[in-house]
Structure formats: C-alpha cells, structure tokens
A tleap script that builds the chain and sets N, CA, C and O, in Angstrom:
source leaprc.protein.ff14SB
mol = sequence {
  NMET GLU PRO ILE ILE GLN ASN SER TRP ASP
  LEU ARG GLN GLU ILE ILE ARG LEU LYS GLY
  VAL GLU GLU GLN GLN ALA VAL ALA LEU LYS
  ALA ARG PHE SER SER PRO VAL ALA VAL LEU
  THR THR LEU TYR SER LEU PHE PRO LYS ALA
  ASN ASN THR GLY GLU ASN LYS THR ASN ILE
  PHE ASN GLN ASP PHE VAL SER ILE LEU SER
  ARG PHE LEU ILE PRO LEU THR LEU ASN LYS
  THR LEU PHE LYS ASN SER GLY PHE ILE ILE
  LYS ALA LEU VAL GLY LEU VAL SER GLN LYS
  ALA SER GLY TYR ILE ASN GLU ASP SER VAL
  MET SER VAL TRP ASP LYS VAL LYS HIE LEU
  PHE SER LYS LYS GLU LYS VAL ASP GLN ARG
  TYR PRO TYR GLY CLEU
}
set mol.1.N position { 11.124 -33.707 1.150 }
set mol.1.CA position { 11.359 -34.708 2.163 }
set mol.1.C position { 12.591 -35.508 1.760 }
set mol.1.O position { 12.629 -36.129 0.697 }
set mol.2.N position { 13.580 -35.481 2.617 }
set mol.2.CA position { 14.827 -36.205 2.382 }
set mol.2.C position { 14.649 -37.670 2.776 }
set mol.2.O position { 14.134 -37.970 3.853 }
set mol.3.N position { 15.076 -38.580 1.903 }
set mol.3.CA position { 15.003 -40.002 2.281 }
set mol.3.C position { 16.058 -40.320 3.350 }
set mol.3.O position { 17.154 -39.760 3.353 }
set mol.4.N position { 15.699 -41.215 4.237 }
set mol.4.CA position { 16.621 -41.630 5.293 }
set mol.4.C position { 17.461 -42.790 4.763 }
set mol.4.O position { 16.938 -43.836 4.379 }
set mol.5.N position { 18.766 -42.575 4.753 }
set mol.5.CA position { 19.697 -43.593 4.267 }
set mol.5.C position { 20.373 -44.198 5.486 }
set mol.5.O position { 21.113 -43.531 6.210 }
set mol.6.N position { 20.094 -45.500 5.697 }
set mol.6.CA position { 20.646 -46.170 6.869 }
set mol.6.C position { 21.722 -47.190 6.521 }
set mol.6.O position { 22.545 -47.544 7.365 }
set mol.7.N position { 21.715 -47.659 5.278 }
set mol.7.CA position { 22.712 -48.667 4.906 }
set mol.7.C position { 23.077 -48.486 3.428 }
set mol.7.O position { 22.570 -47.585 2.760 }
set mol.8.N position { 23.948 -49.340 2.935 }
set mol.8.CA position { 24.424 -49.221 1.562 }
set mol.8.C position { 23.319 -49.506 0.543 }
set mol.8.O position { 23.334 -48.939 -0.550 }
set mol.9.N position { 22.373 -50.363 0.877 }
set mol.9.CA position { 21.256 -50.651 -0.031 }
set mol.9.C position { 20.398 -49.400 -0.235 }
set mol.9.O position { 20.011 -49.097 -1.364 }
set mol.10.N position { 20.100 -48.678 0.835 }
set mol.10.CA position { 19.339 -47.434 0.727 }
set mol.10.C position { 20.101 -46.407 -0.108 }
set mol.10.O position { 19.503 -45.656 -0.878 }
set mol.11.N position { 21.408 -46.380 0.048 }
set mol.11.CA position { 22.238 -45.452 -0.718 }
set mol.11.C position { 22.183 -45.776 -2.205 }
set mol.11.O position { 22.062 -44.869 -3.028 }
set mol.12.N position { 22.270 -47.043 -2.561 }
set mol.12.CA position { 22.180 -47.452 -3.972 }
set mol.12.C position { 20.819 -47.098 -4.564 }
set mol.12.O position { 20.739 -46.620 -5.695 }
set mol.13.N position { 19.768 -47.328 -3.815 }
set mol.13.CA position { 18.419 -46.998 -4.286 }
set mol.13.C position { 18.268 -45.487 -4.514 }
set mol.13.O position { 17.639 -45.059 -5.482 }
set mol.14.N position { 18.842 -44.701 -3.625 }
set mol.14.CA position { 18.770 -43.241 -3.773 }
set mol.14.C position { 19.576 -42.785 -4.986 }
set mol.14.O position { 19.150 -41.874 -5.695 }
set mol.15.N position { 20.720 -43.393 -5.236 }
set mol.15.CA position { 21.520 -43.054 -6.414 }
set mol.15.C position { 20.752 -43.374 -7.686 }
set mol.15.O position { 20.767 -42.581 -8.627 }
set mol.16.N position { 20.081 -44.520 -7.734 }
set mol.16.CA position { 19.275 -44.899 -8.898 }
set mol.16.C position { 18.129 -43.916 -9.094 }
set mol.16.O position { 17.825 -43.521 -10.219 }
set mol.17.N position { 17.499 -43.526 -7.995 }
set mol.17.CA position { 16.387 -42.563 -8.080 }
set mol.17.C position { 16.876 -41.210 -8.595 }
set mol.17.O position { 16.225 -40.599 -9.441 }
set mol.18.N position { 18.012 -40.742 -8.094 }
set mol.18.CA position { 18.547 -39.460 -8.523 }
set mol.18.C position { 18.993 -39.479 -9.980 }
set mol.18.O position { 18.874 -38.464 -10.666 }
set mol.19.N position { 19.506 -40.616 -10.472 }
set mol.19.CA position { 19.862 -40.725 -11.888 }
set mol.19.C position { 18.613 -40.634 -12.765 }
set mol.19.O position { 18.648 -40.033 -13.839 }
set mol.20.N position { 17.524 -41.223 -12.312 }
set mol.20.CA position { 16.261 -41.112 -13.046 }
set mol.20.C position { 15.752 -39.681 -13.082 }
set mol.20.O position { 15.266 -39.219 -14.115 }
set mol.21.N position { 15.860 -38.981 -11.967 }
set mol.21.CA position { 15.450 -37.573 -11.914 }
set mol.21.C position { 16.324 -36.737 -12.849 }
set mol.21.O position { 15.833 -35.837 -13.531 }
set mol.22.N position { 17.631 -37.045 -12.873 }
set mol.22.CA position { 18.552 -36.325 -13.749 }
set mol.22.C position { 18.171 -36.513 -15.215 }
set mol.22.O position { 18.185 -35.554 -15.987 }
set mol.23.N position { 17.832 -37.734 -15.598 }
set mol.23.CA position { 17.431 -38.007 -16.976 }
set mol.23.C position { 16.144 -37.274 -17.338 }
set mol.23.O position { 16.025 -36.742 -18.442 }
set mol.24.N position { 15.179 -37.240 -16.420 }
set mol.24.CA position { 13.936 -36.511 -16.662 }
set mol.24.C position { 14.191 -35.020 -16.844 }
set mol.24.O position { 13.597 -34.391 -17.720 }
set mol.25.N position { 15.066 -34.453 -16.027 }
set mol.25.CA position { 15.378 -33.032 -16.140 }
set mol.25.C position { 16.145 -32.736 -17.428 }
set mol.25.O position { 15.956 -31.678 -18.029 }
set mol.26.N position { 17.006 -33.660 -17.857 }
set mol.26.CA position { 17.733 -33.472 -19.109 }
set mol.26.C position { 16.765 -33.460 -20.291 }
set mol.26.O position { 16.911 -32.644 -21.201 }
set mol.27.N position { 15.785 -34.353 -20.283 }
set mol.27.CA position { 14.784 -34.381 -21.354 }
set mol.27.C position { 13.973 -33.084 -21.347 }
set mol.27.O position { 13.679 -32.531 -22.407 }
set mol.28.N position { 13.612 -32.597 -20.155 }
set mol.28.CA position { 12.848 -31.356 -20.053 }
set mol.28.C position { 13.660 -30.166 -20.560 }
set mol.28.O position { 13.113 -29.294 -21.236 }
set mol.29.N position { 14.952 -30.115 -20.246 }
set mol.29.CA position { 15.797 -29.027 -20.729 }
set mol.29.C position { 15.970 -29.068 -22.245 }
set mol.29.O position { 15.952 -28.026 -22.902 }
set mol.30.N position { 16.139 -30.272 -22.803 }
set mol.30.CA position { 16.264 -30.391 -24.260 }
set mol.30.C position { 14.989 -29.933 -24.945 }
set mol.30.O position { 15.046 -29.285 -25.991 }
set mol.31.N position { 13.843 -30.260 -24.370 }
set mol.31.CA position { 12.573 -29.823 -24.953 }
set mol.31.C position { 12.422 -28.310 -24.847 }
set mol.31.O position { 11.855 -27.675 -25.737 }
set mol.32.N position { 12.929 -27.734 -23.762 }
set mol.32.CA position { 12.795 -26.297 -23.552 }
set mol.32.C position { 13.664 -25.504 -24.518 }
set mol.32.O position { 13.303 -24.385 -24.882 }
set mol.33.N position { 14.789 -26.046 -24.941 }
set mol.33.CA position { 15.690 -25.352 -25.845 }
set mol.33.C position { 15.743 -26.015 -27.218 }
set mol.33.O position { 16.776 -25.961 -27.885 }
set mol.34.N position { 14.661 -26.632 -27.648 }
set mol.34.CA position { 14.678 -27.374 -28.899 }
set mol.34.C position { 14.508 -26.490 -30.128 }
set mol.34.O position { 14.947 -26.876 -31.211 }
set mol.35.N position { 13.889 -25.326 -30.003 }
set mol.35.CA position { 13.672 -24.464 -31.158 }
set mol.35.C position { 13.939 -23.008 -30.768 }
set mol.35.O position { 13.997 -22.687 -29.581 }
set mol.36.N position { 14.099 -22.136 -31.747 }
set mol.36.CA position { 14.322 -20.722 -31.426 }
set mol.36.C position { 13.151 -20.101 -30.669 }
set mol.36.O position { 13.359 -19.252 -29.803 }
set mol.37.N position { 11.953 -20.504 -30.975 }
set mol.37.CA position { 10.786 -19.982 -30.266 }
set mol.37.C position { 10.823 -20.403 -28.803 }
set mol.37.O position { 10.469 -19.628 -27.915 }
set mol.38.N position { 11.250 -21.627 -28.563 }
set mol.38.CA position { 11.348 -22.103 -27.181 }
set mol.38.C position { 12.417 -21.332 -26.416 }
set mol.38.O position { 12.246 -21.053 -25.229 }
set mol.39.N position { 13.508 -20.986 -27.073 }
set mol.39.CA position { 14.568 -20.206 -26.422 }
set mol.39.C position { 14.057 -18.809 -26.090 }
set mol.39.O position { 14.291 -18.304 -24.992 }
set mol.40.N position { 13.356 -18.182 -27.042 }
set mol.40.CA position { 12.813 -16.841 -26.791 }
set mol.40.C position { 11.772 -16.858 -25.677 }
set mol.40.O position { 11.707 -15.930 -24.870 }
set mol.41.N position { 10.972 -17.892 -25.631 }
set mol.41.CA position { 9.988 -18.014 -24.557 }
set mol.41.C position { 10.675 -18.151 -23.212 }
set mol.41.O position { 10.224 -17.583 -22.218 }
set mol.42.N position { 11.749 -18.891 -23.179 }
set mol.42.CA position { 12.515 -19.045 -21.944 }
set mol.42.C position { 13.119 -17.717 -21.509 }
set mol.42.O position { 13.074 -17.365 -20.330 }
set mol.43.N position { 13.685 -16.981 -22.459 }
set mol.43.CA position { 14.263 -15.682 -22.130 }
set mol.43.C position { 13.192 -14.703 -21.669 }
set mol.43.O position { 13.419 -13.917 -20.749 }
set mol.44.N position { 12.029 -14.747 -22.305 }
set mol.44.CA position { 10.934 -13.855 -21.927 }
set mol.44.C position { 10.433 -14.172 -20.519 }
set mol.44.O position { 9.981 -13.278 -19.803 }
set mol.45.N position { 10.512 -15.422 -20.128 }
set mol.45.CA position { 10.043 -15.791 -18.796 }
set mol.45.C position { 10.983 -15.288 -17.702 }
set mol.45.O position { 10.615 -15.311 -16.527 }
set mol.46.N position { 12.184 -14.838 -18.056 }
set mol.46.CA position { 13.099 -14.285 -17.071 }
set mol.46.C position { 12.617 -12.939 -16.535 }
set mol.46.O position { 12.939 -12.567 -15.407 }
set mol.47.N position { 11.844 -12.209 -17.342 }
set mol.47.CA position { 11.327 -10.911 -16.928 }
set mol.47.C position { 9.941 -11.107 -16.324 }
set mol.47.O position { 8.995 -11.435 -17.040 }
set mol.48.N position { 9.811 -10.908 -15.015 }
set mol.48.CA position { 8.509 -11.132 -14.385 }
set mol.48.C position { 7.511 -10.063 -14.790 }
set mol.48.O position { 7.878 -8.926 -15.084 }
set mol.49.N position { 6.266 -10.441 -14.800 }
set mol.49.CA position { 5.201 -9.507 -15.110 }
set mol.49.C position { 4.891 -8.685 -13.870 }
set mol.49.O position { 4.929 -9.198 -12.751 }
set mol.50.N position { 4.586 -7.413 -14.068 }
set mol.50.CA position { 4.253 -6.547 -12.944 }
set mol.50.C position { 2.878 -6.909 -12.427 }
set mol.50.O position { 1.967 -7.192 -13.205 }
set mol.51.N position { 2.731 -6.900 -11.127 }
set mol.51.CA position { 1.457 -7.229 -10.509 }
set mol.51.C position { 0.812 -5.939 -10.017 }
set mol.51.O position { 1.006 -5.546 -8.867 }
set mol.52.N position { 0.050 -5.285 -10.877 }
set mol.52.CA position { -0.588 -4.020 -10.546 }
set mol.52.C position { -2.067 -4.239 -10.283 }
set mol.52.O position { -2.819 -4.618 -11.181 }
set mol.53.N position { -2.469 -4.003 -9.071 }
set mol.53.CA position { -3.861 -4.079 -8.629 }
set mol.53.C position { -4.535 -5.393 -9.010 }
set mol.53.O position { -5.728 -5.415 -9.314 }
set mol.54.N position { -3.796 -6.459 -8.997 }
set mol.54.CA position { -4.385 -7.764 -9.233 }
set mol.54.C position { -4.661 -8.092 -10.681 }
set mol.54.O position { -4.997 -9.234 -10.993 }
set mol.55.N position { -4.530 -7.123 -11.584 }
set mol.55.CA position { -4.768 -7.374 -12.996 }
set mol.55.C position { -3.447 -7.640 -13.694 }
set mol.55.O position { -2.386 -7.271 -13.190 }
set mol.56.N position { -3.511 -8.266 -14.826 }
set mol.56.CA position { -2.319 -8.471 -15.633 }
set mol.56.C position { -2.132 -7.227 -16.496 }
set mol.56.O position { -2.690 -7.140 -17.590 }
set mol.57.N position { -1.352 -6.267 -16.008 }
set mol.57.CA position { -1.183 -4.985 -16.697 }
set mol.57.C position { -0.270 -5.099 -17.910 }
set mol.57.O position { -0.193 -4.159 -18.701 }
set mol.58.N position { 0.421 -6.216 -18.080 }
set mol.58.CA position { 1.282 -6.341 -19.243 }
set mol.58.C position { 0.461 -6.639 -20.499 }
set mol.58.O position { 0.954 -6.462 -21.613 }
set mol.59.N position { -0.747 -7.076 -20.336 }
set mol.59.CA position { -1.613 -7.298 -21.475 }
set mol.59.C position { -2.097 -5.951 -21.985 }
set mol.59.O position { -2.571 -5.129 -21.201 }
set mol.60.N position { -1.986 -5.715 -23.277 }
set mol.60.CA position { -2.296 -4.406 -23.834 }
set mol.60.C position { -3.788 -4.052 -23.674 }
set mol.60.O position { -4.136 -2.871 -23.661 }
set mol.61.N position { -4.650 -5.033 -23.556 }
set mol.61.CA position { -6.070 -4.749 -23.425 }
set mol.61.C position { -6.468 -4.402 -21.992 }
set mol.61.O position { -7.563 -3.885 -21.769 }
set mol.62.N position { -5.606 -4.675 -21.023 }
set mol.62.CA position { -5.903 -4.355 -19.630 }
set mol.62.C position { -5.246 -3.061 -19.176 }
set mol.62.O position { -5.268 -2.754 -17.984 }
set mol.63.N position { -4.664 -2.295 -20.089 }
set mol.63.CA position { -3.964 -1.075 -19.724 }
set mol.63.C position { -4.825 0.144 -20.014 }
set mol.63.O position { -5.738 0.108 -20.840 }
set mol.64.N position { -4.508 1.222 -19.313 }
set mol.64.CA position { -5.197 2.466 -19.588 }
set mol.64.C position { -4.532 3.168 -20.774 }
set mol.64.O position { -3.498 2.730 -21.279 }
set mol.65.N position { -5.147 4.258 -21.199 }
set mol.65.CA position { -4.701 4.961 -22.395 }
set mol.65.C position { -3.293 5.524 -22.241 }
set mol.65.O position { -2.503 5.480 -23.184 }
set mol.66.N position { -2.974 6.047 -21.072 }
set mol.66.CA position { -1.656 6.641 -20.841 }
set mol.66.C position { -0.569 5.571 -20.920 }
set mol.66.O position { 0.503 5.826 -21.469 }
set mol.67.N position { -0.823 4.390 -20.387 }
set mol.67.CA position { 0.163 3.310 -20.446 }
set mol.67.C position { 0.410 2.867 -21.884 }
set mol.67.O position { 1.554 2.649 -22.284 }
set mol.68.N position { -0.641 2.737 -22.642 }
set mol.68.CA position { -0.490 2.330 -24.040 }
set mol.68.C position { 0.273 3.390 -24.822 }
set mol.68.O position { 1.153 3.070 -25.621 }
set mol.69.N position { -0.066 4.639 -24.591 }
set mol.69.CA position { 0.605 5.734 -25.285 }
set mol.69.C position { 2.082 5.813 -24.906 }
set mol.69.O position { 2.931 6.061 -25.763 }
set mol.70.N position { 2.391 5.603 -23.626 }
set mol.70.CA position { 3.786 5.683 -23.191 }
set mol.70.C position { 4.620 4.532 -23.751 }
set mol.70.O position { 5.823 4.693 -23.958 }
set mol.71.N position { 4.009 3.385 -23.998 }
set mol.71.CA position { 4.753 2.258 -24.576 }
set mol.71.C position { 5.285 2.579 -25.965 }
set mol.71.O position { 6.304 2.031 -26.384 }
set mol.72.N position { 4.596 3.471 -26.684 }
set mol.72.CA position { 5.041 3.821 -28.026 }
set mol.72.C position { 5.831 5.126 -28.057 }
set mol.72.O position { 6.786 5.258 -28.822 }
set mol.73.N position { 5.436 6.087 -27.229 }
set mol.73.CA position { 6.072 7.396 -27.295 }
set mol.73.C position { 7.450 7.446 -26.637 }
set mol.73.O position { 8.339 8.135 -27.139 }
set mol.74.N position { 7.648 6.740 -25.539 }
set mol.74.CA position { 8.946 6.801 -24.861 }
set mol.74.C position { 10.072 6.268 -25.752 }
set mol.74.O position { 11.066 6.971 -25.933 }
set mol.75.N position { 9.964 5.058 -26.319 }
set mol.75.CA position { 11.067 4.598 -27.182 }
set mol.75.C position { 11.246 5.465 -28.426 }
set mol.75.O position { 12.370 5.740 -28.845 }
set mol.76.N position { 10.133 5.889 -29.006 }
set mol.76.CA position { 10.209 6.718 -30.209 }
set mol.76.C position { 10.901 8.041 -29.916 }
set mol.76.O position { 11.762 8.480 -30.678 }
set mol.77.N position { 10.527 8.670 -28.818 }
set mol.77.CA position { 11.124 9.951 -28.448 }
set mol.77.C position { 12.603 9.809 -28.125 }
set mol.77.O position { 13.419 10.609 -28.583 }
set mol.78.N position { 12.952 8.801 -27.344 }
set mol.78.CA position { 14.367 8.609 -27.000 }
set mol.78.C position { 15.218 8.307 -28.223 }
set mol.78.O position { 16.323 8.832 -28.358 }
set mol.79.N position { 14.711 7.467 -29.112 }
set mol.79.CA position { 15.496 7.101 -30.296 }
set mol.79.C position { 15.599 8.252 -31.294 }
set mol.79.O position { 16.558 8.305 -32.065 }
set mol.80.N position { 14.641 9.169 -31.298 }
set mol.80.CA position { 14.688 10.300 -32.226 }
set mol.80.C position { 15.468 11.485 -31.658 }
set mol.80.O position { 15.902 12.349 -32.420 }
set mol.81.N position { 15.656 11.546 -30.333 }
set mol.81.CA position { 16.335 12.701 -29.751 }
set mol.81.C position { 17.698 12.325 -29.177 }
set mol.81.O position { 18.724 12.638 -29.780 }
set mol.82.N position { 17.727 11.670 -28.043 }
set mol.82.CA position { 18.985 11.388 -27.358 }
set mol.82.C position { 19.870 10.392 -28.092 }
set mol.82.O position { 21.092 10.541 -28.101 }
set mol.83.N position { 19.278 9.390 -28.698 }
set mol.83.CA position { 20.042 8.339 -29.359 }
set mol.83.C position { 19.879 8.404 -30.872 }
set mol.83.O position { 19.751 7.376 -31.536 }
set mol.84.N position { 19.886 9.620 -31.410 }
set mol.84.CA position { 19.616 9.827 -32.825 }
set mol.84.C position { 20.660 9.172 -33.728 }
set mol.84.O position { 20.303 8.558 -34.733 }
set mol.85.N position { 21.930 9.292 -33.391 }
set mol.85.CA position { 22.993 8.741 -34.242 }
set mol.85.C position { 23.535 7.425 -33.710 }
set mol.85.O position { 24.651 7.033 -34.051 }
set mol.86.N position { 22.779 6.754 -32.899 }
set mol.86.CA position { 23.221 5.474 -32.346 }
set mol.86.C position { 22.947 4.348 -33.330 }
set mol.86.O position { 22.195 4.494 -34.293 }
set mol.87.N position { 23.584 3.225 -33.052 }
set mol.87.CA position { 23.418 2.058 -33.912 }
set mol.87.C position { 22.161 1.277 -33.586 }
set mol.87.O position { 21.407 1.608 -32.671 }
set mol.88.N position { 21.967 0.238 -34.362 }
set mol.88.CA position { 20.762 -0.590 -34.234 }
set mol.88.C position { 20.681 -1.255 -32.859 }
set mol.88.O position { 19.605 -1.311 -32.264 }
set mol.89.N position { 21.803 -1.755 -32.353 }
set mol.89.CA position { 21.799 -2.483 -31.079 }
set mol.89.C position { 21.442 -1.545 -29.934 }
set mol.89.O position { 20.644 -1.901 -29.066 }
set mol.90.N position { 22.027 -0.347 -29.925 }
set mol.90.CA position { 21.719 0.623 -28.869 }
set mol.90.C position { 20.241 1.013 -28.918 }
set mol.90.O position { 19.584 1.102 -27.881 }
set mol.91.N position { 19.728 1.241 -30.110 }
set mol.91.CA position { 18.314 1.616 -30.237 }
set mol.91.C position { 17.396 0.481 -29.788 }
set mol.91.O position { 16.349 0.728 -29.190 }
set mol.92.N position { 17.783 -0.757 -30.075 }
set mol.92.CA position { 16.989 -1.905 -29.624 }
set mol.92.C position { 17.014 -2.011 -28.111 }
set mol.92.O position { 15.984 -2.272 -27.489 }
set mol.93.N position { 18.185 -1.812 -27.510 }
set mol.93.CA position { 18.279 -1.857 -26.044 }
set mol.93.C position { 17.479 -0.723 -25.396 }
set mol.93.O position { 16.820 -0.928 -24.377 }
set mol.94.N position { 17.538 0.461 -25.986 }
set mol.94.CA position { 16.736 1.581 -25.475 }
set mol.94.C position { 15.258 1.236 -25.571 }
set mol.94.O position { 14.487 1.539 -24.661 }
set mol.95.N position { 14.864 0.609 -26.659 }
set mol.95.CA position { 13.467 0.200 -26.811 }
set mol.95.C position { 13.042 -0.795 -25.750 }
set mol.95.O position { 11.957 -0.672 -25.182 }
set mol.96.N position { 13.887 -1.781 -25.476 }
set mol.96.CA position { 13.552 -2.784 -24.452 }
set mol.96.C position { 13.467 -2.160 -23.062 }
set mol.96.O position { 12.524 -2.422 -22.315 }
set mol.97.N position { 14.445 -1.343 -22.721 }
set mol.97.CA position { 14.457 -0.723 -21.391 }
set mol.97.C position { 13.287 0.234 -21.232 }
set mol.97.O position { 12.652 0.265 -20.177 }
set mol.98.N position { 12.998 1.008 -22.254 }
set mol.98.CA position { 11.888 1.958 -22.137 }
set mol.98.C position { 10.540 1.245 -22.125 }
set mol.98.O position { 9.586 1.757 -21.540 }
set mol.99.N position { 10.439 0.093 -22.748 }
set mol.99.CA position { 9.200 -0.688 -22.662 }
set mol.99.C position { 8.966 -1.140 -21.232 }
set mol.99.O position { 7.841 -1.090 -20.736 }
set mol.100.N position { 10.037 -1.583 -20.564 }
set mol.100.CA position { 9.909 -1.988 -19.165 }
set mol.100.C position { 9.594 -0.783 -18.286 }
set mol.100.O position { 8.778 -0.879 -17.370 }
set mol.101.N position { 10.235 0.348 -18.561 }
set mol.101.CA position { 10.006 1.552 -17.753 }
set mol.101.C position { 8.601 2.093 -17.956 }
set mol.101.O position { 8.031 2.671 -17.031 }
set mol.102.N position { 8.032 1.923 -19.136 }
set mol.102.CA position { 6.692 2.453 -19.382 }
set mol.102.C position { 5.629 1.671 -18.616 }
set mol.102.O position { 4.487 2.121 -18.519 }
set mol.103.N position { 5.979 0.528 -18.080 }
set mol.103.CA position { 5.037 -0.212 -17.247 }
set mol.103.C position { 4.708 0.515 -15.957 }
set mol.103.O position { 3.675 0.254 -15.340 }
set mol.104.N position { 5.584 1.431 -15.543 }
set mol.104.CA position { 5.345 2.183 -14.319 }
set mol.104.C position { 4.519 3.444 -14.563 }
set mol.104.O position { 4.089 4.097 -13.612 }
set mol.105.N position { 4.298 3.784 -15.813 }
set mol.105.CA position { 3.540 4.989 -16.136 }
set mol.105.C position { 2.100 4.591 -16.422 }
set mol.105.O position { 1.828 3.821 -17.344 }
set mol.106.N position { 1.186 5.119 -15.628 }
set mol.106.CA position { -0.232 4.899 -15.862 }
set mol.106.C position { -0.989 6.171 -15.509 }
set mol.106.O position { -0.378 7.165 -15.117 }
set mol.107.N position { -2.296 6.152 -15.641 }
set mol.107.CA position { -3.084 7.356 -15.389 }
set mol.107.C position { -2.935 7.838 -13.955 }
set mol.107.O position { -2.890 9.043 -13.707 }
set mol.108.N position { -2.858 6.921 -13.019 }
set mol.108.CA position { -2.735 7.315 -11.617 }
set mol.108.C position { -1.431 8.059 -11.356 }
set mol.108.O position { -1.428 9.078 -10.665 }
set mol.109.N position { -0.327 7.563 -11.900 }
set mol.109.CA position { 0.951 8.231 -11.669 }
set mol.109.C position { 0.996 9.594 -12.350 }
set mol.109.O position { 1.518 10.553 -11.780 }
set mol.110.N position { 0.456 9.689 -13.560 }
set mol.110.CA position { 0.438 10.974 -14.266 }
set mol.110.C position { -0.452 11.965 -13.528 }
set mol.110.O position { -0.099 13.137 -13.394 }
set mol.111.N position { -1.604 11.502 -13.050 }
set mol.111.CA position { -2.508 12.408 -12.331 }
set mol.111.C position { -1.907 12.852 -11.005 }
set mol.111.O position { -2.117 13.994 -10.597 }
set mol.112.N position { -1.167 11.985 -10.320 }
set mol.112.CA position { -0.557 12.395 -9.055 }
set mol.112.C position { 0.522 13.447 -9.302 }
set mol.112.O position { 0.642 14.390 -8.520 }
set mol.113.N position { 1.305 13.310 -10.365 }
set mol.113.CA position { 2.304 14.323 -10.700 }
set mol.113.C position { 1.612 15.625 -11.085 }
set mol.113.O position { 2.052 16.704 -10.687 }
set mol.114.N position { 0.534 15.530 -11.854 }
set mol.114.CA position { -0.205 16.721 -12.273 }
set mol.114.C position { -0.795 17.445 -11.059 }
set mol.114.O position { -0.764 18.674 -10.997 }
set mol.115.N position { -1.331 16.691 -10.098 }
set mol.115.CA position { -1.876 17.301 -8.886 }
set mol.115.C position { -0.790 17.991 -8.071 }
set mol.115.O position { -1.027 19.063 -7.513 }
set mol.116.N position { 0.383 17.400 -7.993 }
set mol.116.CA position { 1.486 18.030 -7.271 }
set mol.116.C position { 1.911 19.331 -7.933 }
set mol.116.O position { 2.178 20.315 -7.244 }
set mol.117.N position { 1.978 19.352 -9.257 }
set mol.117.CA position { 2.343 20.570 -9.979 }
set mol.117.C position { 1.274 21.638 -9.776 }
set mol.117.O position { 1.597 22.802 -9.540 }
set mol.118.N position { -0.012 21.245 -9.869 }
set mol.118.CA position { -1.095 22.204 -9.639 }
set mol.118.C position { -1.032 22.761 -8.228 }
set mol.118.O position { -1.234 23.958 -8.022 }
set mol.119.N position { -0.755 21.906 -7.261 }
set mol.119.CA position { -0.683 22.331 -5.870 }
set mol.119.C position { 0.485 23.300 -5.678 }
set mol.119.O position { 0.365 24.269 -4.929 }
set mol.120.N position { 1.600 23.050 -6.341 }
set mol.120.CA position { 2.757 23.927 -6.245 }
set mol.120.C position { 2.437 25.309 -6.799 }
set mol.120.O position { 2.784 26.319 -6.186 }
set mol.121.N position { 1.770 25.363 -7.966 }
set mol.121.CA position { 1.427 26.649 -8.554 }
set mol.121.C position { 0.307 27.344 -7.789 }
set mol.121.O position { 0.272 28.573 -7.728 }
set mol.122.N position { -0.592 26.587 -7.214 }
set mol.122.CA position { -1.664 27.220 -6.440 }
set mol.122.C position { -1.093 27.860 -5.175 }
set mol.122.O position { -1.622 28.873 -4.717 }
set mol.123.N position { -0.039 27.303 -4.604 }
set mol.123.CA position { 0.617 27.931 -3.449 }
set mol.123.C position { 1.245 29.252 -3.849 }
set mol.123.O position { 1.154 30.230 -3.107 }
set mol.124.N position { 1.886 29.295 -5.018 }
set mol.124.CA position { 2.509 30.536 -5.472 }
set mol.124.C position { 1.460 31.608 -5.722 }
set mol.124.O position { 1.684 32.777 -5.406 }
set mol.125.N position { 0.315 31.226 -6.287 }
set mol.125.CA position { -0.742 32.201 -6.536 }
set mol.125.C position { -1.291 32.744 -5.231 }
set mol.125.O position { -1.572 33.938 -5.134 }
set mol.126.N position { -1.450 31.894 -4.222 }
set mol.126.CA position { -1.940 32.349 -2.932 }
set mol.126.C position { -0.957 33.305 -2.282 }
set mol.126.O position { -1.363 34.294 -1.672 }
set mol.127.N position { 0.330 33.020 -2.406 }
set mol.127.CA position { 1.344 33.918 -1.842 }
set mol.127.C position { 1.282 35.260 -2.548 }
set mol.127.O position { 1.372 36.303 -1.899 }
set mol.128.N position { 1.128 35.254 -3.875 }
set mol.128.CA position { 1.056 36.497 -4.630 }
set mol.128.C position { -0.197 37.286 -4.284 }
set mol.128.O position { -0.166 38.517 -4.304 }
set mol.129.N position { -1.286 36.623 -3.969 }
set mol.129.CA position { -2.519 37.319 -3.630 }
set mol.129.C position { -2.418 37.978 -2.258 }
set mol.129.O position { -3.036 39.018 -2.031 }
set mol.130.N position { -1.666 37.404 -1.359 }
set mol.130.CA position { -1.516 38.000 -0.022 }
set mol.130.C position { -0.673 39.263 -0.089 }
set mol.130.O position { -0.917 40.215 0.652 }
set mol.131.N position { 0.304 39.276 -0.961 }
set mol.131.CA position { 1.180 40.437 -1.090 }
set mol.131.C position { 1.086 40.988 -2.514 }
set mol.131.O position { 1.997 40.784 -3.317 }
set mol.132.N position { 0.006 41.676 -2.828 }
set mol.132.CA position { -0.184 42.115 -4.220 }
set mol.132.C position { 0.843 43.137 -4.677 }
set mol.132.O position { 1.049 43.292 -5.881 }
set mol.133.N position { 1.496 43.842 -3.755 }
set mol.133.CA position { 2.432 44.885 -4.171 }
set mol.133.C position { 3.884 44.439 -4.051 }
set mol.133.O position { 4.795 45.265 -4.098 }
set mol.134.N position { 4.099 43.142 -3.898 }
set mol.134.CA position { 5.448 42.608 -3.898 }
set mol.134.C position { 6.211 42.876 -2.611 }
set mol.134.O position { 7.417 43.116 -2.667 }
set mol.135.N position { 5.567 42.846 -1.467 }
set mol.135.CA position { 6.241 43.071 -0.201 }
set mol.135.C position { 7.086 41.949 0.131 }
set mol.135.O position { 7.741 41.958 1.174 }
savepdb mol mol.pdb
quit
C-alpha cells in the first residue's frame, strides 16, 4: 500500500520512514553475510528445492534407492571417465551439476525408460514371429 503524499509534511514523514526501512535492511544484510556459514547458506538458498509429489525430495531420507544411487554414481562415473585428467575446479563443477541433474532420476523415470525399451524389443520380436523366414 503506497502512502498518499499530499503536502511537504507527508513527504518528509515518508522520507523518514524510508530511511528507517533502509537501516533495518542494512542490519539484516550485515547479519546475513556476517560469517562464512551465513554466506554459504545464502548461496545455497539460490538453488530452489525440487517439488516432487509434495515431498521434499532433496532430503536423502525421502528419496528412493535409484535417486540415492544416482547421486553418488553420476559424479563418480563422469569424473573417472570423461573428466579423468581435469583439474580440481572442473571436477567440483561436474559434481555440483551432476548432483542437480540426479534429482531428476528416480525409480519412476528409470522404470518408464525400461518399459519403453522392453516395448521396443517386444515389437521387434512380434515382427520376427510373423515372418519367421525373413520375408
């Protein structure tokens, strides 16, 4: 709600109020960046948590087995194969990106891919059964 400023007195009062708000925000910012832990917490809050089926899936205890396994195997595999001779910074960045990407891998996604592959091979088997002599 914007205050209605009709005269110079209202303007002065609004300036005083805004200076007070500025001081409060400055104190809040100083408190937020007062220690290294506070800075890391602020940086971590920049990455939103995924909202999967109403549960907090970023918590390791609320994840399925495939998600937990992918959180460890994806960075390990990438750093041991594709980025084998890379430096520490590149490997750390690969670890961070793959941790975020592993949030999309869960039992449902793996099972849907597995069902599609099974369906693809079952179509080929049916085609082969219709034409057993390679017509």
